[in-house]
C-alpha atoms as an extended CHARMM CRD file, in Angstrom:
* protein
*
        93  EXT
         1         1  MET       CA             -0.0450000000        0.0980000000        0.0100000000  PROA      1               0.0000000000
         2         2  GLU       CA              1.4410000000        3.3110000000       -1.0230000000  PROA      2               0.0000000000
         3         3  GLU       CA              1.5430000000        5.8560000000        1.7530000000  PROA      3               0.0000000000
         4         4  LYS       CA              0.4040000000        9.3670000000        0.7190000000  PROA      4               0.0000000000
         5         5  GLN       CA              0.7440000000       11.0560000000        4.2460000000  PROA      5               0.0000000000
         6         6  PHE       CA              2.5810000000       14.2640000000        4.3890000000  PROA      6               0.0000000000
         7         7  ASN       CA              4.9520000000       15.0590000000        7.4190000000  PROA      7               0.0000000000
         8         8  LEU       CA              4.8210000000       18.3630000000        9.1240000000  PROA      8               0.0000000000
         9         9  LEU       CA              7.8790000000       19.7770000000        7.1820000000  PROA      9               0.0000000000
        10        10  GLU       CA              6.3070000000       19.0880000000        3.7910000000  PROA      10              0.0000000000
        11        11  ILE       CA              3.0030000000       20.6780000000        4.8250000000  PROA      11              0.0000000000
        12        12  PHE       CA              4.9360000000       23.7570000000        6.3260000000  PROA      12              0.0000000000
        13        13  GLY       CA              6.9760000000       23.9420000000        2.9560000000  PROA      13              0.0000000000
        14        14  LEU       CA              4.0820000000       23.5970000000        0.6140000000  PROA      14              0.0000000000
        15        15  MET       CA              1.6800000000       26.1630000000        2.5260000000  PROA      15              0.0000000000
        16        16  ALA       CA              4.4020000000       28.5930000000        2.7920000000  PROA      16              0.0000000000
        17        17  TRP       CA              5.1190000000       28.3650000000       -0.8920000000  PROA      17              0.0000000000
        18        18  ALA       CA              1.2490000000       28.7900000000       -1.6420000000  PROA      18              0.0000000000
        19        19  VAL       CA              0.9550000000       31.8150000000        0.7480000000  PROA      19              0.0000000000
        20        20  PHE       CA              4.2410000000       33.2760000000       -0.6200000000  PROA      20              0.0000000000
        21        21  ILE       CA              2.8800000000       33.1880000000       -4.1720000000  PROA      21              0.0000000000
        22        22  ASP       CA             -0.4840000000       34.5210000000       -3.3370000000  PROA      22              0.0000000000
        23        23  ILE       CA              1.1620000000       37.3120000000       -1.5400000000  PROA      23              0.0000000000
        24        24  VAL       CA              3.2990000000       38.3670000000       -4.7050000000  PROA      24              0.0000000000
        25        25  GLY       CA              0.1710000000       38.1830000000       -6.7750000000  PROA      25              0.0000000000
        26        26  ILE       CA             -1.4430000000       40.4930000000       -4.4420000000  PROA      26              0.0000000000
        27        27  ILE       CA              1.2750000000       42.8140000000       -4.3100000000  PROA      27              0.0000000000
        28        28  LEU       CA              1.5530000000       42.9100000000       -8.2620000000  PROA      28              0.0000000000
        29        29  ILE       CA             -2.2960000000       43.6720000000       -8.5470000000  PROA      29              0.0000000000
        30        30  LEU       CA             -1.7930000000       46.4600000000       -6.0520000000  PROA      30              0.0000000000
        31        31  PHE       CA              0.9010000000       48.2160000000       -8.2400000000  PROA      31              0.0000000000
        32        32  ALA       CA             -1.3630000000       47.4460000000      -11.3360000000  PROA      32              0.0000000000
        33        33  LEU       CA              1.0970000000       44.9940000000      -12.8610000000  PROA      33              0.0000000000
        34        34  ASP       CA              0.5440000000       41.4570000000      -14.3030000000  PROA      34              0.0000000000
        35        35  ASP       CA              2.9230000000       38.4830000000      -14.1730000000  PROA      35              0.0000000000
        36        36  PHE       CA              1.8700000000       37.1870000000      -17.5570000000  PROA      36              0.0000000000
        37        37  GLY       CA              1.3190000000       33.5510000000      -16.2530000000  PROA      37              0.0000000000
        38        38  ILE       CA              4.7670000000       33.3440000000      -14.3900000000  PROA      38              0.0000000000
        39        39  LEU       CA              3.2320000000       32.7850000000      -11.0670000000  PROA      39              0.0000000000
        40        40  GLU       CA              1.1200000000       30.2690000000      -12.5010000000  PROA      40              0.0000000000
        41        41  ILE       CA              3.9910000000       28.2110000000      -13.8120000000  PROA      41              0.0000000000
        42        42  LEU       CA              5.5950000000       28.5990000000      -10.4600000000  PROA      42              0.0000000000
        43        43  ASN       CA              2.6050000000       27.0410000000       -8.9000000000  PROA      43              0.0000000000
        44        44  LEU       CA              2.9040000000       23.8110000000      -10.9020000000  PROA      44              0.0000000000
        45        45  LEU       CA              6.3510000000       23.1720000000       -8.9540000000  PROA      45              0.0000000000
        46        46  PRO       CA              4.6870000000       21.9740000000       -5.8390000000  PROA      46              0.0000000000
        47        47  MET       CA              2.0920000000       20.1760000000       -7.9360000000  PROA      47              0.0000000000
        48        48  GLY       CA              4.8830000000       18.2020000000       -9.3630000000  PROA      48              0.0000000000
        49        49  TYR       CA              5.9990000000       17.1710000000       -6.0090000000  PROA      49              0.0000000000
        50        50  LEU       CA              2.6030000000       16.1190000000       -5.0190000000  PROA      50              0.0000000000
        51        51  MET       CA              1.8680000000       14.0940000000       -8.0020000000  PROA      51              0.0000000000
        52        52  GLY       CA              5.3980000000       12.8580000000       -8.5520000000  PROA      52              0.0000000000
        53        53  PHE       CA              6.7830000000       11.9050000000       -5.2810000000  PROA      53              0.0000000000
        54        54  LYS       CA              3.5270000000       11.1520000000       -3.4820000000  PROA      54              0.0000000000
        55        55  LYS       CA              2.0370000000        9.4370000000       -6.4540000000  PROA      55              0.0000000000
        56        56  MET       CA             -1.2700000000       11.2600000000       -6.4320000000  PROA      56              0.0000000000
        57        57  SER       CA             -3.6510000000       11.0070000000       -9.5280000000  PROA      57              0.0000000000
        58        58  PHE       CA             -5.1800000000       13.8040000000      -11.2430000000  PROA      58              0.0000000000
        59        59  ALA       CA             -8.4840000000       12.8750000000       -9.4880000000  PROA      59              0.0000000000
        60        60  GLU       CA             -7.0350000000       13.4550000000       -5.9810000000  PROA      60              0.0000000000
        61        61  SER       CA             -5.4650000000       16.8180000000       -6.9480000000  PROA      61              0.0000000000
        62        62  ARG       CA             -8.1640000000       18.2090000000       -9.0020000000  PROA      62              0.0000000000
        63        63  SER       CA             -8.8440000000       21.0210000000       -6.3200000000  PROA      63              0.0000000000
        64        64  PHE       CA             -5.3500000000       22.2620000000       -6.9450000000  PROA      64              0.0000000000
        65        65  PHE       CA             -5.9140000000       22.3600000000      -10.7690000000  PROA      65              0.0000000000
        66        66  ILE       CA             -9.1950000000       24.2910000000      -10.1850000000  PROA      66              0.0000000000
        67        67  GLY       CA             -7.5780000000       26.8290000000       -7.9530000000  PROA      67              0.0000000000
        68        68  VAL       CA             -4.7360000000       27.1560000000      -10.7020000000  PROA      68              0.0000000000
        69        69  GLY       CA             -7.1630000000       27.6760000000      -13.4970000000  PROA      69              0.0000000000
        70        70  LEU       CA             -9.1410000000       30.2980000000      -11.5180000000  PROA      70              0.0000000000
        71        71  GLU       CA             -5.7060000000       32.0430000000      -10.9090000000  PROA      71              0.0000000000
        72        72  LEU       CA             -5.5970000000       32.4590000000      -14.5830000000  PROA      72              0.0000000000
        73        73  ILE       CA             -8.7210000000       34.7040000000      -14.7440000000  PROA      73              0.0000000000
        74        74  PRO       CA             -7.5670000000       38.4380000000      -14.5960000000  PROA      74              0.0000000000
        75        75  TYR       CA             -8.1330000000       40.2920000000      -11.4700000000  PROA      75              0.0000000000
        76        76  VAL       CA             -9.6850000000       37.0360000000       -9.8400000000  PROA      76              0.0000000000
        77        77  GLY       CA             -6.3120000000       35.6400000000       -9.5200000000  PROA      77              0.0000000000
        78        78  VAL       CA             -5.7850000000       38.1900000000       -6.6190000000  PROA      78              0.0000000000
        79        79  LEU       CA             -7.8260000000       35.9080000000       -4.2870000000  PROA      79              0.0000000000
        80        80  PRO       CA             -5.7740000000       33.4490000000       -2.3890000000  PROA      80              0.0000000000
        81        81  MET       CA             -7.2270000000       30.5350000000       -4.3460000000  PROA      81              0.0000000000
        82        82  LEU       CA             -3.8760000000       28.6440000000       -4.5240000000  PROA      82              0.0000000000
        83        83  THR       CA             -3.6230000000       28.4970000000       -0.6310000000  PROA      83              0.0000000000
        84        84  VAL       CA             -7.1130000000       27.3200000000       -0.3460000000  PROA      84              0.0000000000
        85        85  ALA       CA             -6.5980000000       24.7030000000       -3.1040000000  PROA      85              0.0000000000
        86        86  MET       CA             -3.2990000000       23.5360000000       -1.5610000000  PROA      86              0.0000000000
        87        87  ALA       CA             -4.7960000000       23.2840000000        2.0330000000  PROA      87              0.0000000000
        88        88  ILE       CA             -7.8000000000       21.2370000000        0.4620000000  PROA      88              0.0000000000
        89        89  ASN       CA             -5.4300000000       18.9940000000       -1.2270000000  PROA      89              0.0000000000
        90        90  LEU       CA             -3.1730000000       18.3360000000        1.6400000000  PROA      90              0.0000000000
        91        91  TYR       CA             -6.2460000000       17.7330000000        3.9250000000  PROA      91              0.0000000000
        92        92  GLN       CA             -7.5270000000       15.1450000000        1.4730000000  PROA      92              0.0000000000
        93        93  ALA       CA             -4.2110000000       13.1550000000        0.9870000000  PROA      93              0.0000000000
C-alpha cells in the first residue's frame, strides 16, 4: 500500500510556498502589474512534487488544478485560491 501521508515539514513548506505566491500576486495587482502567467508556472512546482513523489492522481489533486485555473482569470487571481486549493489538497491526502 502506498503511503500518501505528508509530514509536518512538507506541509509547512508547501503551504508557505502557496502563501508566498499568493502574496506576490496581491502585491503585483496593487501596483497594477501583471505577471503574464509566471506565477502560474511557478505554482506547478509544488504540484509536480505532490503528483510525482507522493504518487497522487489527477482525480485526487483536482482541487489544486481548479485553483490554478481560477488564478488565470484576470483580477480574480488576486484571491488566495492557491492557498485554499493547497490546503484542501493536503487535507484530502
